[in-house]
C-alpha positions, 0 to 999 in steps of 0.5 A, spaced: 173 101 403 168 104 408 167 098 411 173 097 413 173 104 416 167 103 420 171 096 422 176 100 424 172 105 428 168 099 431 174 096 433 177 102 436 171 104 440 171 096 443 180 096 444 181 104 447 176 102 454 180 096 454 186 099 453 184 104 458 183 100 465 190 096 463 196 097 468 194 092 473 196 094 480 202 101 481 208 100 485 211 105 489 219 106 489 220 100 494 215 095 490 210 095 494 203 096 491 199 103 491 192 103 490 190 108 485 183 110 482 185 111 476 179 116 472 178 114 465 179 120 460 172 123 457 172 123 450 167 128 445 160 124 445 159 121 438 152 122 434 152 117 429 146 118 424 143 112 419 138 115 414 137 112 408 134 116 401 127 111 402 125 115 409 118 117 409 121 124 412 128 124 409 128 131 408 126 133 414 130 128 418 136 132 415 134 138 417 133 137 423 141 134 424 143 140 420 140 144 426 143 141 432 150 140 428 150 148 428 147 147 436 152 143 438 158 144 434 165 143 437 161 139 443 159 133 438 162 129 433 157 128 429 158 122 423 151 122 419 151 115 414 147 114 408 146 107 408 143 106 400 151 111 399 155 106 404 150 099 404 157 096 408 154 100 414 148 095 414 154 089 414 157 092 420 150 095 424 143 093 425 140 099 421 136 095 415 129 098 416 130 102 422 133 108 419 133 113 421 137 111 427 141 114 432 147 110 436 149 115 441 156 114 444 157 118 451 164 121 454 166 115 456 166 112 448 159 107 451 153 107 447 148 112 451 142 111 446 140 106 440 133 109 437 130 106 431 126 111 427 128 117 430 127 124 428 124 128 433 129 133 435 127 134 442 128 127 442 135 127 439 137 133 444 135 129 449 140 123 447 145 128 446 144 131 453 144 125 456 151 123 453 154 129 457 152 126 463 153 119 462 
């Protein structure tokens, strides 16, 4: 079931931006092409963080993530995935042996950071802040 949820999330991440760019040329009342520049809607950035119980700094990494959740409450979606409790995540994401791993999605829903073996709070904050710029 979790594999299906992750697959659906990935499919949505890939499909929504493609659909947003659909529509082709716009026409006015007489059928003439109108040059319209469409701006893609911004979404709330998503902080996807993969951990494993066997991570050397498992407790410290979880503490850092909890602090970031408090700091960015309402501004960033946090999705924390323990690959030991969610082994299907390993099939969908290349995280085996790379945890803790951050995949940060920016306001355009594009990957703005991919950081394996990352549990440094300042580095994680920088990735979150950069997601608002991209």
